[in-house]
NUMIGU-558567 format. One record per residue (C-alpha): residue in three letters; y negated, x, z negated. Coordinates in steps of 0.1 Angstrom, whole numbers, padded with zeros to 4 digits. Layout:
residuo | py | px | pz
ala | Y | X | Z;
...
//
This chain:
residuo | py | px | pz
unk | -0293 | 0353 | 0516;
unk | -0285 | 0325 | 0541;
unk | -0290 | 0331 | 0578;
unk | -0284 | 0311 | 0609;
unk | -0294 | 0312 | 0646;
unk | -0308 | 0285 | 0668;
unk | -0313 | 0284 | 0706;
unk | -0345 | 0268 | 0715;
unk | -0339 | 0238 | 0738;
unk | -0374 | 0223 | 0742;
unk | -0387 | 0231 | 0777;
unk | -0421 | 0240 | 0762;
unk | -0406 | 0265 | 0736;
unk | -0422 | 0271 | 0703;
unk | -0457 | 0256 | 0710;
unk | -0484 | 0247 | 0685;
unk | -0473 | 0212 | 0673;
unk | -0436 | 0221 | 0664;
unk | -0448 | 0256 | 0651;
unk | -0471 | 0239 | 0627;
unk | -0444 | 0214 | 0617;
unk | -0420 | 0242 | 0611;
unk | -0444 | 0260 | 0589;
unk | -0449 | 0228 | 0568;
unk | -0410 | 0225 | 0565;
unk | -0407 | 0262 | 0555;
unk | -0436 | 0261 | 0531;
unk | -0421 | 0232 | 0512;
unk | -0392 | 0254 | 0503;
unk | -0391 | 0277 | 0472;
unk | -0374 | 0307 | 0489;
unk | -0386 | 0332 | 0514;
unk | -0382 | 0322 | 0550;
unk | -0382 | 0348 | 0578;
unk | -0380 | 0340 | 0616;
unk | -0370 | 0364 | 0642;
unk | -0372 | 0363 | 0679;
unk | -0381 | 0388 | 0707;
unk | -0376 | 0418 | 0685;
unk | -0401 | 0405 | 0659;
unk | -0397 | 0391 | 0624;
unk | -0423 | 0371 | 0608;
unk | -0430 | 0350 | 0576;
unk | -0419 | 0314 | 0585;
unk | -0446 | 0301 | 0562;
unk | -0475 | 0314 | 0582;
unk | -0486 | 0297 | 0615;
unk | -0500 | 0328 | 0630;
unk | -0468 | 0347 | 0627;
unk | -0447 | 0319 | 0640;
unk | -0470 | 0315 | 0671;
unk | -0469 | 0351 | 0677;
unk | -0432 | 0349 | 0682;
unk | -0438 | 0331 | 0715;
unk | -0402 | 0319 | 0716;
unk | -0394 | 0302 | 0748;
unk | -0366 | 0278 | 0759;
unk | -0332 | 0294 | 0759;
unk | -0342 | 0322 | 0734;
unk | -0325 | 0326 | 0701;
unk | -0345 | 0321 | 0669;
unk | -0328 | 0337 | 0638;
unk | -0338 | 0320 | 0605;
unk | -0332 | 0339 | 0572;
unk | -0337 | 0322 | 0538;
unk | -0335 | 0342 | 0507;
unk | -0341 | 0333 | 0471;
unk | -0340 | 0301 | 0451;
unk | -0327 | 0271 | 0471;
unk | -0317 | 0291 | 0501;
unk | -0288 | 0270 | 0511;
unk | -0308 | 0238 | 0509;
unk | -0337 | 0254 | 0527;
unk | -0316 | 0266 | 0557;
unk | -0301 | 0231 | 0560;
unk | -0335 | 0215 | 0560;
unk | -0349 | 0240 | 0586;
unk | -0318 | 0238 | 0608;
unk | -0320 | 0200 | 0609;
unk | -0358 | 0202 | 0618;
unk | -0350 | 0227 | 0646;
unk | -0323 | 0205 | 0660;
unk | -0346 | 0174 | 0659;
unk | -0378 | 0191 | 0673;
unk | -0369 | 0223 | 0693;
//
């Protein structure tokens, strides 16, 4: 299991466009991807769950990758977050 945390810096937080892009990135990975924020944990490959997190600027998003290719998946997702949120 590979886990990391990212503090959202985008002033709009996790809105529809980056949430959709994040789901695409997570879905392209073979491992399970879970996102946690605000006391909730959701499947990172499902847009409804990601939007339900309602993560705002300054909040910490915890990403957990588990399974085949978890190290690479975590690196790809972390890079996406740094560039887009």
